[in-house]
C-alpha positions in Angstrom: 50.1 -10.5 4.5 49.9 -9.0 7.9 46.8 -7.7 9.7 47.6 -4.0 9.1 47.9 -4.6 5.4 44.5 -6.3 5.3 42.9 -3.3 7.1 44.4 -0.9 4.6 43.1 -3.0 1.7 39.7 -3.2 3.3 39.5 0.6 3.8 40.6 1.2 0.2 38.0 -1.2 -1.2 35.3 0.2 1.0 36.2 3.8 -0.3 36.1 2.5 -3.9 32.7 0.9 -3.4 31.3 4.0 -1.8 32.7 6.2 -4.6 31.2 3.9 -7.3 27.8 4.0 -5.6 27.8 7.8 -5.3 29.2 8.6 -8.8 27.6 5.8 -10.9 24.7 4.0 -9.3 22.8 6.9 -7.7 22.9 9.1 -10.9 21.7 6.1 -12.9 18.8 5.5 -10.6 17.9 9.2 -10.7 17.9 9.1 -14.6 15.6 6.0 -14.6 13.2 7.6 -12.1 13.0 10.8 -14.0 12.5 9.1 -17.4 9.1 8.7 -19.1 8.9 5.1 -17.7 7.3 6.4 -14.5 5.4 9.3 -15.9 1.7 9.3 -16.8 -0.2 12.0 -18.5 -3.1 13.9 -16.8 -5.7 12.2 -19.0 -4.5 8.7 -17.9 -5.3 9.6 -14.3 -8.9 10.5 -15.2 -9.4 7.4 -17.2 -8.0 5.2 -14.5 -10.2 6.9 -11.8 -13.4 6.3 -13.9 -12.3 2.7 -14.7 -11.4 2.1 -11.1 -14.7 3.3 -9.8 -16.6 0.9 -12.1 -14.3 -1.9 -11.3 -14.9 -1.4 -7.6 -18.7 -1.7 -8.3 -18.1 -4.9 -10.3 -15.9 -6.3 -7.4 -18.6 -5.5 -4.9 -21.2 -7.3 -7.0 -18.9 -10.4 -7.4 -18.3 -10.5 -3.7 -22.0 -10.5 -3.1 -22.5 -13.2 -5.7 -19.9 -15.4 -4.0 -21.6 -15.0 -0.7 -24.9 -16.1 -2.3 -23.3 -19.1 -3.9 -21.6 -20.2 -0.6 -24.6 -19.9 1.7 -27.3 -22.5 1.7 -30.5 -21.7 -0.1 -32.3 -21.8 3.2 -30.7 -18.4 4.1 -32.4 -15.2 3.2 -29.9 -12.5 2.1 -30.4 -8.8 1.7 -27.4 -6.9 0.4 -26.6 -3.2 0.9 -26.9 -1.0 -2.2 -23.3 0.1 -2.0 -20.2 -0.9 0.0 -19.2 0.9 3.1 -15.6 1.2 1.8 -13.9 -0.1 -1.3 -10.2 0.1 -2.1 -8.2 -0.7 -5.2 -4.8 -2.2 -4.3 -3.5 -2.0 -7.8 -2.9 -4.9 -10.2 -6.7 -5.5 -10.4 -6.9 -6.4 -6.7 -9.7 -4.9 -4.6 -10.8 -4.9 -1.0 -14.6 -4.4 -0.4 -16.0 -3.7 3.1 -19.8 -4.0 3.2 -22.8 -5.1 5.1 -25.3 -7.9 4.4 -28.5 -8.8 6.3 -28.6 -12.6 6.7 -31.6 -14.5 8.0 -30.9 -18.2 8.7 -33.6 -20.8 8.6 -34.4 -20.3 12.3 -35.5 -16.7 11.5 -33.0 -14.8 13.6 -31.9 -12.0 11.3 -28.5 -10.4 11.7 -26.6 -7.7 9.9 -23.0 -8.8 9.2 -20.2 -6.6 8.2 -17.7 -8.4 5.9 -14.4 -7.7 4.1 -13.8 -9.3 0.8 -10.5 -9.4 -1.1 -11.0 -10.1 -4.8 -8.8 -10.1 -7.9 -9.9 -9.6 -11.5 -7.9 -12.1 -13.6 -8.5 -10.7 -17.1 -6.1 -7.7 -16.9 -7.3 -4.7 -18.8 -10.1 -6.5 -20.7 -13.3 -5.1 -19.0 -15.6 -7.2 -21.2 -15.6 -10.1 -18.7 -16.3 -8.2 -15.5 -19.8 -9.7 -15.2 -18.5 -13.3 -15.5 -17.7 -14.7 -12.0 -15.1 -17.1 -13.5 -13.0 -14.0 -14.3 -12.7 -13.1 -10.6 -10.8 -14.8 -7.8 -12.0 -14.4 -4.2 -8.9 -14.3 -2.0 -11.0 -14.4 1.1 -14.1 -13.2 2.9 -14.0 -12.4 6.7 -16.9 -11.5 8.9 -19.6 -14.0 7.9 -19.4 -17.0 10.1 -22.0 -19.0 8.0 -19.5 -19.3 5.1 
């Protein structure tokens, strides 16, 4: 088989692959994307928003609990009443940005802004949100004393 024959076969195969993608693969992907698999009703968005807001509050509380557990009992800690920012990343993963007033044993008080990434491990079961063993702290940044 000479070089020019190989080029012709290559061009024919490339054209067949392109045609297969345009005529078969793309329409299939459009059918899947437009199916009920990816659609949610209007009521699901409202329930998810209410649930998400309460889960952000639970995540904020668990981050604060983790900070209390990690710092020595000699430290005095005053937490903010609510986070500065809180985001849901999906899949029960949350990022909390908040402030905490930490007073070390030497008495030099400082307000620290921290970021906490936390995951709720119990899926859709919200009965265990108060139990700290159902939460995994992925990391806390901004508090040097930890």
